Residue, then its C-alpha position, 0 to 999 in steps of 0.5 A: h601188760g595186755a594180760l594184766r590190763t585185761a584181767v583188771m579192766g577188761s577191754a575198756r578204753a579207759q584210764a587206769g585209776p589207783a585201785q586198778l594200777d594196784a591190782m595190776r601191780a599185784l598181778l605182776t608181782t605174782a608173775a615175778e614170784q612165779g618166775a617171769f623174766g620181764l614185762s612186755t607191752g604192745l602199745i600199738y594193740a588194744p588194750g595196750s594202746f589204751a594205756d597212757h604213759d603214767e600207767v606204763v611207767a607205774l608197771a615198769a617201775e614195779a618190774a624194776r622192783h623185781d629186777l625184770l626186763y621191760a620189753t616193748h612193742m612201741r606205740d608207733e613204728g612208722d610216722h611217729l617212730v622217733e616219738a614212740l622210741t622217746e616214750a620208751l626211753d623216758t619210761a625206762r628212765a622214769a621207772g629205772v628199768r632195763l629196756q628191750v626195744s622189740h623188733l626195731k623197724a621203720m614202716g612205710p616208704a616215707n619213714h625208711g631210714k629213720v632207724r638210724q635216728a632211732l639207733a642214735l637215740i638208743d646209743a645216746a641213752a646207753s652212753d648216759g647209763l641206761d641199760v637198753a638194747c633192741d632186736v630185729y628180724p631179717y625180713t622186710a615184712s611184718s605180721t600182725r592183726l589186721t585190727s592193729r590198723l584201726p583207730d583205738w576207739a573202734m576197739d573199745g570193748g573188744p571184738s564184739a564192740l568192733l563188730r557192732h561198729l562195723a554193722d552200724p553205717a554211721t560208726r562204720a563211716r567213722v572207722l573208714a574215715d580214720l583208717r584212710p590216712a594210713v593207707g599208702r603210708t604205713f599200710l600199703p594195700e598191695g603189700v598187705i597179705l591175708a595170712q590167717l582167718t577164722p572160717g568165713p567168706y574170705s577164707d579162700r583169699i588167704g595169700d591174696s592182698i587187700a589190693d586184690i580184694a578191693r579190686d575184685e569188689q570194686v571198693e577202696p582198700a580201706e573198705a575192703v579191710l572192714n569187709v574182711l573184718a566184719a565177715h571174720h568176727g574181727e579176727a584176721m592176721i596179715v603179712n605187711h610188706a612195708m620195710a626197707e632192706d637197708d634198714v634191716d641191715t642197719v639194725l642187724r649191724h648194731p652191736s646191741a641188736a639181737v636176732a628175734s623171730d617175732g614168730w608164734v605157735l602154729h597149730a598144724p602144717g598148712d595152717g594159713h599162710p603165715h610169715p616165713r619168719n616162723f620157719g626161717t629167721f635164724a637160717r636166713v641170718l646165717g645164710r643170706y645176711t652172713r654168708d651171702r651178703g656179708v652184713l654180719e661176720l659169722a661169729d657175730a651172727v651166732r652171738k646175736m642169736t645165742s649169748l646176747p639174748a641169753s644175757r638180756l634175760r640173764l640166763s647165766d647157764r645158757g647161750t654159750v658153749a662152755p663147761g657147766q653150761i646147759a648143752d643147747l646146741v645146733v650143729l650146722d653147715p655154714a656153707r649150706i644153711t639156707d632158709r627155704s620158707t617164702y612169702a608164697e610158700p611159707w611151710q618149708y623148713a631150713t636146710g643145712v642144720r644137721d643136729v639140734l640138742v636141747a639140754g644135751e638130748p638130740v631132738l634133730r639127728d642127721g636132719e631128721p626129728t627125733a621123738a625126744r621132747p626134753g624142753r622145759v619151762l624156764r623160770r627166772t626165780a627157779p634156776t635150771t637144776r644141773r644134773p649129771g648127764p649129757e647136758h653138761r658135756 
């Protein structure tokens, strides 16, 4: 959705009119025809946060027309988690679309435990016939842009407008006043760690918390946030420690919850201080949450990271081990598999994985990467072409 909106409306914080909605629908139709699997929204981020409910419903209905999945990072995951989930469910009902609630969580100590209410709402909707599921990552910290904590109006016009706001004393004071209420609730200064920055004066503070910077500069945490953003052109990634392990356990156990990393592409080894989920998500589920803590049974853990997500995307020839299926396979030792990536030292790969095959071709053999690159772009409208060979063994 963010890409559609930006293509049609730029970075404007404005309601989409009929012509703009038609233009976004047309782009979505083109994407569907090119093989897109679904429509996603990031309603906590600009420009997605600028969209009202009617805009989201209109585009979700277009997605439904093409039988696409609607996946949403909801409008709120903290104080208004339940209201945000209700909006997502209402959107799916109104649009007649299949719904995936992305990385379900409850941010901030005051909201810990709300995932139970959220899952009850999902169960009730499913009982009423809605096709709805969720996913989760096995960590108690999230990772996102530092700008996601700012008020919507401050992002109207994009990063360049934000920098103008921060350079003007009057508007900077407004941003500061609107940011303060989140501090200590869903935004815990001691738990917000700088993960990646563009080059600038705070580059040597990657790995430090906002509380550390505020203490060193003798300013309040909200002021430290604005200082970092102003110094780095509004570009900063953070790791945010604000969740409870009991909530992670609860969502993981839910039958509809798939395992998802919510990770991103990293440029090169040593690129910043990224979230360990980029390296250890699936090994962590199999090791810590299955073998060590018994939150899941092994077969269910494997289902949640293979056949369940494949079925949500309707990848009929992947996600299971059966004759005729594409041989995307992992050979691992359940007794040894362990995630090694940590918040302090993220650039560490998991142990206990022996071999990885993509379409039948080894990309990891005896724990060592091969030079093979058999991966391919998967398109919904162009089913995987089956060909004779090792991929179907």
